[in-house]
C-alpha positions as CSV (number, residue, x, y, z in Angstrom):
1,X,-110.4,34.6,15.0
2,X,-112.3,33.1,11.9
3,X,-110.5,35.2,9.5
4,X,-107.3,33.2,10.8
5,X,-109.5,29.8,10.5
6,X,-110.4,30.7,7.2
7,X,-107.0,31.7,6.2
8,X,-105.5,28.5,7.9
9,X,-108.1,25.9,7.1
10,X,-107.3,25.6,3.1
11,X,-103.5,25.8,3.9
12,X,-103.7,22.8,6.3
13,X,-105.8,20.9,3.7
14,X,-103.0,21.5,1.1
15,X,-100.4,20.3,3.1
16,X,-102.4,16.9,4.0
17,X,-103.2,16.4,0.6
18,X,-99.6,17.2,-0.2
19,X,-98.3,14.3,2.0
20,X,-101.1,12.0,0.9
21,X,-100.6,12.4,-2.6
22,X,-96.6,12.8,-2.6
23,X,-95.9,9.6,-4.4
24,X,-98.1,10.7,-7.1
25,X,-96.1,14.0,-7.8
26,X,-92.4,13.3,-9.1
27,X,-93.5,15.2,-12.4
28,X,-92.9,18.3,-10.6
29,X,-89.2,17.9,-9.9
30,X,-88.9,15.5,-13.1
31,X,-90.4,18.6,-14.9
32,X,-87.8,21.2,-13.7
33,X,-85.1,18.9,-14.9
34,X,-86.5,18.5,-18.3
35,X,-86.9,22.3,-18.7
36,X,-83.2,22.6,-18.7
37,X,-83.0,20.7,-22.0
38,X,-86.6,22.3,-23.6
39,X,-86.7,25.3,-25.6
40,X,-87.0,28.5,-23.5
41,X,-88.8,30.5,-25.9
42,X,-91.3,27.6,-26.4
43,X,-91.8,27.0,-22.8
44,X,-92.1,30.8,-22.3
45,X,-94.8,30.8,-24.8
46,X,-96.7,28.2,-23.3
47,X,-96.7,29.8,-19.9
48,X,-98.2,32.7,-21.7
49,X,-100.7,30.7,-23.5
50,X,-101.5,28.9,-20.2
51,X,-102.2,32.4,-18.4
52,X,-104.1,34.0,-21.5
53,X,-106.4,30.7,-21.6
54,X,-107.4,31.8,-17.8
55,X,-108.3,34.9,-19.1
56,X,-110.0,34.5,-21.7
57,X,-112.5,32.3,-19.2
58,X,-112.5,35.3,-17.0
59,X,-114.1,37.4,-20.1
60,X,-116.7,34.6,-20.3
61,X,-117.6,35.5,-17.0
62,X,-117.5,38.9,-17.1
63,X,-119.4,39.3,-20.3
64,X,-122.3,36.5,-18.8
65,X,-122.4,38.6,-15.8
66,X,-122.5,41.8,-17.3
67,X,-125.4,40.5,-19.6
68,X,-127.4,39.6,-16.3
69,X,-126.9,43.5,-15.1
70,X,-123.9,42.8,-13.0
71,X,-121.0,44.5,-14.5
72,X,-117.6,43.5,-13.0
73,X,-113.9,44.5,-14.2
74,X,-111.9,41.8,-15.7
75,X,-109.3,41.8,-12.8
76,X,-111.9,40.8,-10.7
77,X,-113.4,37.6,-12.7
78,X,-109.5,36.8,-13.5
79,X,-108.8,36.7,-9.7
80,X,-111.8,34.4,-8.9
81,X,-110.8,32.3,-12.1
82,X,-107.5,31.5,-11.1
83,X,-108.7,31.3,-7.3
84,X,-111.2,28.6,-8.0
85,X,-109.3,27.1,-10.7
86,X,-107.0,26.1,-7.9
87,X,-109.6,24.9,-5.6
88,X,-110.6,22.7,-8.3
89,X,-107.4,21.1,-9.1
90,X,-106.1,20.6,-6.0
91,X,-108.9,18.5,-4.0
92,X,-110.4,15.3,-5.2
93,X,-114.1,16.4,-6.1
94,X,-112.4,19.9,-6.1
95,X,-115.0,21.2,-9.0
96,X,-117.7,21.3,-6.2
97,X,-115.7,23.4,-3.7
98,X,-114.6,25.8,-7.2
99,X,-118.3,26.2,-7.8
100,X,-119.4,27.1,-4.5
101,X,-116.3,29.3,-4.1
102,X,-117.2,31.4,-7.3
103,X,-121.0,31.5,-6.4
104,X,-120.3,33.2,-3.1
105,X,-118.1,35.8,-4.8
106,X,-120.6,36.4,-7.5
107,X,-123.0,36.7,-5.0
108,X,-120.9,39.4,-3.2
109,X,-121.1,41.1,-6.3
110,X,-124.3,41.5,-6.3
111,X,-125.5,38.9,-8.8
112,X,-128.7,37.3,-8.0
113,X,-128.6,33.6,-7.2
114,X,-130.5,32.8,-10.7
115,X,-127.7,34.6,-12.3
116,X,-125.2,32.8,-10.6
117,X,-126.6,29.4,-11.7
118,X,-127.5,30.3,-15.0
119,X,-123.7,31.3,-15.2
120,X,-122.4,28.2,-14.3
121,X,-125.0,26.0,-16.7
122,X,-124.4,28.1,-19.6
123,X,-120.4,28.5,-19.3
124,X,-120.2,25.0,-18.5
125,X,-122.1,23.7,-21.5
126,X,-120.2,26.2,-23.8
127,X,-117.0,25.0,-22.7
128,X,-118.0,21.4,-22.8
129,X,-119.2,21.9,-26.3
130,X,-115.8,23.3,-27.6
131,X,-113.9,20.6,-26.1
132,X,-115.9,18.1,-27.8
133,X,-115.5,20.1,-31.2
134,X,-111.9,20.0,-30.6
135,X,-111.8,16.2,-29.8
136,X,-113.8,15.5,-33.2
137,X,-111.3,17.8,-35.2
138,X,-108.6,15.6,-34.1
139,X,-110.3,12.2,-34.4
140,X,-111.2,13.4,-38.0
141,X,-107.9,14.5,-39.0
142,X,-106.0,11.9,-37.5
143,X,-108.2,8.9,-38.3
144,X,-107.9,7.7,-34.5
145,X,-109.8,4.5,-33.5
146,X,-112.1,6.5,-31.0
147,X,-115.8,6.2,-30.7
148,X,-116.6,9.5,-32.4
149,X,-120.7,8.8,-31.9
150,X,-120.3,9.1,-28.3
151,X,-118.4,12.6,-29.0
152,X,-121.3,13.7,-31.6
153,X,-124.1,12.8,-28.9
154,X,-122.0,14.8,-26.5
155,X,-121.8,17.7,-28.8
156,X,-125.3,17.7,-29.5
157,X,-126.4,17.6,-25.7
158,X,-124.2,20.4,-24.9
159,X,-125.2,22.5,-27.9
160,X,-128.9,21.8,-27.3
161,X,-128.4,22.6,-23.5
162,X,-126.5,26.1,-24.5
163,X,-129.2,27.0,-26.6
164,X,-132.1,26.1,-24.0
165,X,-130.3,28.2,-21.5
166,X,-130.0,31.1,-24.0
167,X,-133.4,30.9,-25.2
168,X,-134.8,30.8,-21.3
169,X,-133.0,34.2,-20.7
170,X,-134.8,35.8,-23.8
171,X,-138.3,34.2,-23.4
172,X,-139.3,34.3,-19.4
173,X,-142.9,35.1,-20.3
174,X,-143.2,31.6,-22.3
175,X,-141.4,29.8,-19.2
176,X,-144.0,31.7,-17.1
177,X,-146.8,30.0,-19.0
178,X,-145.1,26.7,-19.2
179,X,-144.8,26.6,-15.4
180,X,-148.5,28.0,-14.5
181,X,-149.7,25.0,-16.9
182,X,-147.7,22.4,-16.0
183,X,-146.8,22.5,-12.1
184,X,-149.9,22.3,-10.8
185,X,-150.2,19.2,-12.6
186,X,-146.7,17.9,-11.1
187,X,-148.1,19.1,-7.7
188,X,-151.3,17.0,-7.9
189,X,-149.3,14.0,-8.9
190,X,-147.3,14.6,-5.8
191,X,-150.2,15.1,-3.7
192,X,-149.6,18.8,-3.1
193,X,-151.8,21.8,-3.5
194,X,-151.9,22.6,-7.1
195,X,-150.5,26.3,-6.5
196,X,-147.3,25.2,-4.1
197,X,-144.5,26.8,-5.2
198,X,-145.8,28.3,-8.6
199,X,-145.2,31.9,-7.8
200,X,-142.1,31.2,-6.3
201,X,-140.9,29.9,-9.4
202,X,-142.5,32.3,-11.5
203,X,-140.9,35.2,-9.4
204,X,-137.4,33.6,-10.0
205,X,-138.1,33.2,-13.9
206,X,-139.0,36.8,-14.0
207,X,-135.2,37.4,-12.8
208,X,-133.9,36.5,-16.1
209,X,-135.9,39.5,-17.6
210,X,-132.4,41.3,-16.3
211,X,-130.5,39.1,-18.7
212,X,-129.7,40.6,-21.8
213,X,-127.9,38.1,-24.0
214,X,-128.6,38.6,-27.6
215,X,-127.1,36.7,-30.7
216,X,-124.3,38.9,-31.2
217,X,-123.3,38.9,-27.2
218,X,-124.0,35.1,-27.1
219,X,-121.3,34.6,-30.2
220,X,-118.7,36.7,-28.1
221,X,-119.4,34.7,-25.2
222,X,-119.0,31.6,-27.6
223,X,-115.9,32.9,-29.2
224,X,-114.0,34.0,-25.8
225,X,-114.7,30.1,-24.6
226,X,-113.5,28.6,-28.0
227,X,-110.2,30.9,-27.1
228,X,-110.1,29.3,-23.9
229,X,-109.9,25.8,-25.3
230,X,-107.6,26.9,-28.2
231,X,-104.9,28.4,-26.0
232,X,-105.2,25.5,-23.6
233,X,-104.6,23.1,-26.6
234,X,-101.9,25.4,-27.5
235,X,-99.7,25.3,-24.3
236,X,-100.0,21.6,-24.7
237,X,-98.7,22.1,-28.5
238,X,-96.0,24.3,-27.1
239,X,-94.6,21.6,-24.5
240,X,-94.3,18.9,-27.1
241,X,-92.3,21.8,-29.7
242,X,-90.3,22.4,-26.6
243,X,-88.8,19.0,-25.8
244,X,-88.8,17.7,-29.3
245,X,-87.4,20.5,-31.4
246,X,-90.0,20.0,-33.9
247,X,-93.5,21.2,-34.9
248,X,-95.7,18.4,-33.8
249,X,-98.8,17.2,-35.6
250,X,-101.9,19.6,-34.7
251,X,-104.3,16.7,-35.0
252,X,-102.1,14.4,-32.6
253,X,-102.1,17.5,-30.0
254,X,-105.9,18.0,-30.2
255,X,-106.6,14.5,-29.7
256,X,-104.0,14.2,-26.9
257,X,-105.5,17.5,-25.2
258,X,-109.2,16.1,-25.6
259,X,-108.3,12.6,-24.0
260,X,-106.4,14.4,-20.9
261,X,-109.3,16.5,-20.4
262,X,-111.9,14.0,-20.4
263,X,-109.4,11.4,-18.1
264,X,-109.3,14.2,-15.5
265,X,-112.6,15.2,-15.5
266,X,-113.2,12.4,-12.9
267,X,-110.9,14.0,-10.3
268,X,-110.1,10.9,-8.7
269,X,-106.9,12.4,-7.7
270,X,-106.1,16.5,-7.4
271,X,-105.9,17.7,-10.6
272,X,-106.4,14.2,-12.1
273,X,-102.8,13.5,-11.2
274,X,-101.2,10.2,-13.0
275,X,-104.4,9.7,-15.0
276,X,-103.9,13.0,-17.0
277,X,-100.2,12.2,-17.6
278,X,-100.9,8.9,-18.9
279,X,-103.9,9.8,-21.2
280,X,-101.7,12.5,-22.8
281,X,-98.5,10.0,-23.1
282,X,-100.6,7.3,-24.7
283,X,-102.4,9.4,-27.1
284,X,-99.1,10.9,-28.1
285,X,-97.4,7.7,-28.6
286,X,-100.3,6.1,-30.7
287,X,-99.9,9.5,-32.9
288,X,-96.2,8.3,-33.4
289,X,-94.1,10.2,-31.1
290,X,-91.4,8.1,-29.2
291,X,-92.4,7.1,-25.3
292,X,-89.2,9.5,-23.9
293,X,-90.7,12.2,-25.9
294,X,-94.3,11.7,-25.3
295,X,-93.5,11.6,-21.4
296,X,-91.5,14.6,-21.4
297,X,-93.9,16.5,-23.1
298,X,-96.7,15.5,-20.9
299,X,-94.6,16.3,-17.7
300,X,-93.7,19.6,-19.1
301,X,-97.3,20.4,-19.9
302,X,-98.3,19.5,-16.6
303,X,-95.5,21.5,-14.7
304,X,-96.9,24.5,-16.6
305,X,-100.8,24.1,-16.7
306,X,-101.1,22.5,-13.7
307,X,-98.4,22.9,-11.1
308,X,-97.7,26.5,-12.3
309,X,-101.4,28.0,-12.7
310,X,-102.5,26.3,-9.7
311,X,-100.0,27.9,-7.4
312,X,-100.6,31.2,-9.1
313,X,-104.4,30.5,-8.2
314,X,-103.5,29.8,-4.4
315,X,-101.6,32.8,-4.3
316,X,-104.5,34.9,-5.3
317,X,-106.7,33.0,-2.9
318,X,-104.8,33.5,-0.1
319,X,-103.7,37.2,-0.7
320,X,-107.2,38.5,-1.9
321,X,-110.0,36.1,-0.7
322,X,-108.9,34.2,2.6
323,X,-107.4,37.4,4.0
324,X,-110.3,39.7,2.9
325,X,-113.3,37.2,2.6
326,X,-115.1,35.7,-0.5
327,X,-116.8,39.2,-0.7
328,X,-113.3,41.0,-1.4
329,X,-113.8,43.4,-4.1
330,X,-117.2,44.5,-4.0
331,X,-116.0,48.0,-3.1
């Protein structure tokens, strides 16, 4: 019975969301019409780039879990990356549901709680760092009127966080000394016994000893994370090319891509419907494109990177996880 509930519940949620937000999704039908006039080769290349972007992020997961002593084949990390992406883009607040699904699946693979959290923080920080780098590049080459200092501050914070998480994985003994020295003081300030929670915290920290992420592997992880962002931006580049028939300005596409990702991060609507399209169109028009071409490019981009990839992810979820449970693939 619970298997049927697990399978049907997300489907019911999707149907309800489709009804509630049906007025915000005309881009799907419009995108299909625009595809008739777009370059089929450029659209096909955009689809390949979008799927390759997902595989690059799946490789980041595989490398980080392997560094923590949990080897997992790429096909499994690709499956959960697609499925969790669909949860993230289909629901308001979807990233939270996506994180829970990813955590449960990784625990089913044998990853410790600390490793799951470590993966989430490090992969998110590195990915955000590269997004800001791409945005700064767009601002620099296009000369756009954007507050570059806020981007640089975010870049510094994400770079620092990435380094701190990497450093923590390689220095658990130092973390233990700091914990034994500082946690009793905090406990006293809170009116607790000095040693409360100290040993539990130390035990969790020493789980990081199973993580072996040297500079070489960290660079490899960062490289695949950068490739994920570059391929995603390339998808937008190819969609602009498909509808205009000419090679677009790289800086304009990079800035439009960054603006769209930042606009969609709030997740006010599923997948940022409305806000992402508006951000892409406004940025491309500001860069010199006509409103007609910018709108067409934005619609085709969303059809490929959002509608298609989300649909594939839901197929993977229903066939693989909803039917077999989130611990599918442990054997």
